[in-house]
C-alpha angles and dihedrals in degrees: 000000000000120000108255118237114238111234117221107240094203103041095085098049117122112258114279096013125123130198128248090207141336125224131188127224137184129194115199099204097192095048091038090226133132132207122201129186115232092261093064093050088054092049088057091048098253135117111251111275095008095111136032109253120223146114091291091059092043089053092047092057099040116123108251095221096052107114092225124028120229094233088061090051091054092046092050090053089053092050100041102030090226125140115239148193121201134177110216143161125233124209095210127210089247088060094251123127116230125198111213142171113216119198126183149164135195136247119219136199119187088345094307123116106242101165147015121208138170146104144298113216115198112217098168098117091046091051092047090050090049091051091049091051091050090050090051091049090050090051091049091049091050090049091050091050090051091048091050091049090049091048091052091052092048090051089052091051091048090052091053091051092046090053095045099043103024090240125156117239094267094050092046090052092048089053091052091050093049093051090045091054095044093049094039089232122136113255092239092051092046091052090048091052094047094049092045092049094050093046092047090056089072113207114039117242111280092238093054092046093048090050092051092046091052091052092049090048092053091048091050092051091048092053092049093055 
């Protein structure tokens, strides 16, 4: 009987991820028996020794949307004699969902596969933490989008004040701030109301339009020179 190689339970983890716990298993193919360490029972939501491990139990707790079921991975290792690493989800008996990496290798005797052994590596906490970080990033991105939209509206309001009063950008912004403080209305909301009110008025006042047209005409002439 050949000496089985010992798979490394942590070598196939995604970069930067750590394991909650690691459990060992052994499948005696000829005897059709399985051995699990206590950690694997717990991953499946059972107390150690309370159920009989095997492919039937693995199939029962496989996640239905996983492209490839873990029982098929084990069976392929038995048939092909190839080592493997598979990322899977477990629908545990306690109704939790566990994210695991399962690594394994085979044992041979006279060229025949007589056993499969390896490790389960529980990544659930790492995956939850990753999801939380993605959620936080999404929240930050949404906040940035709102801030950018608010900034654009404030710039519109500043432009209207600059045109109407002949202010420079700093003076127009100071005027917006002063009115915001006096009216106890947030600057963003004040800018929204000002832009909405001007746009709702329809056609701009003739004087304002004539002034803008004269500026555009001067700029056009300057560029043509």
